C-alpha positions as CSV (number, residue, x, y, z in Angstrom):
1,M,0.0,-0.1,0.0
2,T,1.3,3.4,-1.0
3,D,1.9,6.2,1.3
4,Q,-0.9,8.2,-0.3
5,T,-3.3,5.5,-0.3
6,Q,-2.6,5.3,3.4
7,D,-3.0,9.0,3.8
8,S,-6.1,8.8,2.1
9,R,-7.5,5.9,4.2
10,K,-6.6,7.9,7.3
11,L,-8.5,10.9,6.2
12,I,-11.5,9.0,4.9
13,E,-11.6,7.4,8.8
14,N,-10.9,10.6,10.5
15,L,-14.0,12.4,8.3
16,E,-16.2,9.4,9.2
17,G,-15.3,9.7,12.9
18,L,-15.8,13.6,12.6
19,A,-19.2,13.0,11.1
20,L,-20.3,10.7,13.7
21,K,-19.1,13.1,16.4
22,V,-21.2,16.1,14.7
23,V,-24.5,13.7,15.0
24,M,-23.9,13.0,18.4
25,L,-23.4,16.6,19.8
26,E,-26.2,18.0,21.9
27,E,-26.6,21.3,23.1
28,G,-24.3,22.5,25.9
29,D,-22.0,19.5,25.4
30,L,-18.8,21.2,26.1
31,P,-16.7,17.9,26.4
32,G,-18.3,16.8,23.0
33,L,-17.5,20.1,21.5
34,G,-13.8,19.8,22.8
35,S,-13.7,16.1,21.4
36,F,-15.2,17.4,18.0
37,L,-12.2,20.2,17.7
38,N,-9.6,17.6,18.9
39,H,-10.7,15.4,16.0
40,L,-11.0,18.1,13.5
41,E,-7.3,19.0,14.4
42,A,-6.4,15.4,13.4
43,V,-8.3,16.0,10.0
44,H,-6.5,19.3,9.5
45,K,-3.1,17.6,10.0
46,L,-3.9,15.0,7.2
47,V,-5.2,17.7,4.6
48,D,-2.4,19.2,2.4
49,A,-3.4,22.8,2.0
50,E,-1.2,22.9,-1.4
51,T,-2.8,19.7,-3.1
52,A,-6.3,20.3,-1.8
53,P,-6.7,24.0,-0.6
54,E,-10.4,24.0,-0.6
55,A,-10.4,21.0,1.8
56,A,-8.1,23.0,4.1
57,M,-10.4,26.1,4.0
58,V,-13.2,23.9,4.8
59,V,-11.6,22.5,8.0
60,Q,-10.2,25.8,9.1
61,R,-13.8,27.4,8.8
62,L,-15.0,24.3,10.9
63,E,-12.7,24.9,13.8
64,E,-13.6,28.6,13.5
65,V,-17.3,27.5,14.1
66,G,-16.3,25.2,16.8
67,N,-14.5,27.6,18.8
68,K,-17.2,30.0,18.3
69,L,-19.5,27.5,19.7
70,I,-17.4,26.7,22.7
71,L,-17.2,30.2,23.5
72,Q,-20.9,30.9,23.2
73,E,-21.7,27.7,25.5
74,L,-19.1,29.1,28.2
75,A,-20.5,32.5,27.7
76,S,-24.2,30.9,28.5
77,A,-23.0,28.9,31.3
78,A,-21.3,31.9,33.0
79,Q,-24.7,33.8,32.6
80,G,-26.4,30.7,34.1
81,Q,-28.4,30.0,31.2
């Protein structure tokens, strides 16, 4: 098996795991959001920005959304909501 095939397989497995984490997330689930971001970071490491700039941009935007969701949840928790 070539390195490219192994990298593609790892990327597919990580994307499938990421999709599962998104489906399982519930409102207010900070540990789940943290796990999602950790998984997303693993995906980001597998995406080559030079050969797949669109994919790298999507992953970066997802990270931004995830961070905003965590900050929003923390702000809501601090306000007692």
